[in-house]
C-alpha positions as CSV (number, residue, x, y, z in Angstrom):
1,M,105.3,107.3,96.9
2,P,102.9,107.4,99.8
3,A,101.7,104.1,101.3
4,S,98.1,104.9,100.4
5,L,99.1,105.0,96.7
6,L,101.0,101.8,97.0
7,D,97.9,100.1,98.5
8,K,95.9,101.3,95.4
9,C,98.3,99.5,93.1
10,T,97.1,96.2,94.5
11,G,93.7,96.8,92.7
12,Q,95.1,98.9,89.9
13,P,98.7,97.6,89.1
14,M,99.0,100.0,86.1
15,L,98.9,102.9,88.5
16,L,102.5,102.2,89.4
17,W,103.6,102.4,85.7
18,D,101.5,105.5,85.2
19,I,103.2,107.4,88.0
20,L,106.7,106.2,87.1
21,P,108.8,109.1,85.8
22,A,109.5,109.0,82.0
23,E,113.2,108.7,82.7
24,Q,112.7,105.5,84.6
25,K,110.4,104.1,81.9
26,K,113.1,104.7,79.3
27,K,115.7,103.0,81.4
28,I,113.5,99.9,81.8
29,E,112.8,99.8,78.0
30,A,116.5,100.3,77.2
31,F,117.4,97.5,79.7
32,V,115.2,95.0,77.9
33,V,116.3,96.1,74.4
34,D,120.0,96.0,75.4
35,H,119.6,92.4,76.5
36,L,118.0,91.2,73.3
37,E,120.4,88.9,71.4
38,N,119.0,90.0,68.1
39,Q,118.9,93.8,67.5
40,D,117.5,93.5,63.9
41,G,114.4,95.6,63.1
42,A,115.1,98.3,65.7
43,P,113.2,96.6,68.6
44,Q,110.9,98.7,70.7
45,L,108.6,98.0,73.6
46,D,104.9,98.6,73.2
47,N,101.6,97.8,74.9
48,I,103.2,97.8,78.4
49,G,101.1,96.6,81.2
50,M,101.4,95.5,84.8
51,T,99.8,92.5,86.6
52,K,100.3,90.2,89.6
53,F,101.0,93.1,92.0
54,R,101.6,91.8,95.5
55,Y,102.7,93.7,98.6
56,D,103.4,92.4,102.1
57,E,103.0,95.3,104.5
58,T,104.7,93.4,107.3
59,D,107.9,92.6,105.3
60,R,107.6,95.9,103.3
61,N,108.3,94.1,100.0
62,G,106.4,92.7,97.1
63,S,106.4,91.9,93.4
64,F,104.7,92.6,90.1
65,R,104.9,91.5,86.5
66,L,105.6,94.0,83.7
67,H,104.5,92.6,80.4
68,F,105.1,94.1,77.0
69,Y,105.4,93.4,73.2
70,I,108.7,93.6,71.5
71,N,108.0,95.2,68.1
72,R,110.4,95.2,65.2
73,R,110.1,96.9,61.8
74,F,112.3,95.7,59.0
75,C,112.4,98.6,56.6
76,C,114.3,96.9,53.8
77,S,111.6,94.2,53.5
78,D,108.7,96.3,54.7
79,T,107.8,93.6,57.3
80,E,107.0,93.8,61.0
81,S,107.2,91.3,63.8
82,S,106.0,91.3,67.4
83,R,106.2,89.0,70.4
84,S,105.1,89.2,73.9
85,D,107.4,89.0,76.9
86,Y,107.6,90.1,80.5
87,L,109.8,91.0,83.5
88,D,109.1,89.9,87.0
89,F,110.1,92.6,89.5
90,H,110.7,92.2,93.2
91,F,110.6,95.4,95.3
92,S,111.2,96.8,98.7
93,Y,109.4,99.8,100.2
94,E,111.1,102.1,102.7
95,Q,110.7,105.8,103.5
96,E,108.1,106.1,100.7
97,T,110.5,104.8,98.1
98,V,109.9,101.7,95.9
99,R,113.2,100.0,94.9
100,A,112.5,97.4,92.3
101,T,114.8,94.9,90.6
102,A,114.4,92.4,87.8
103,T,116.5,90.2,85.5
104,Y,115.7,89.6,81.9
105,L,116.2,86.5,79.8
106,D,115.7,86.7,76.1
107,W,113.8,83.5,75.3
108,N,115.0,82.4,71.9
109,V,114.3,78.8,71.0
110,L,116.6,77.6,68.2
């Protein structure tokens, strides 16, 4: 990823998601779904967006928030549910490569 494209992400955070290879998008989605405590309703991510993109050119690192809806469809009862959630990523940028990491916590209040 050229530095000029990374700079554009500051004003257009979704640009980073748009240029991400489909394989990487699937890995992120699988990561979230695999960490859900409840797998009922075949959870899937939808309405993915990016906000809060920050990049420090001096330190060559930054962060962004990937927000999404976790949608479920319960076929036996013909019902659906959805809830919003997010991942906060921190990234480094070296040799035109963005390396981002995040942890996910499934927020279930009992």
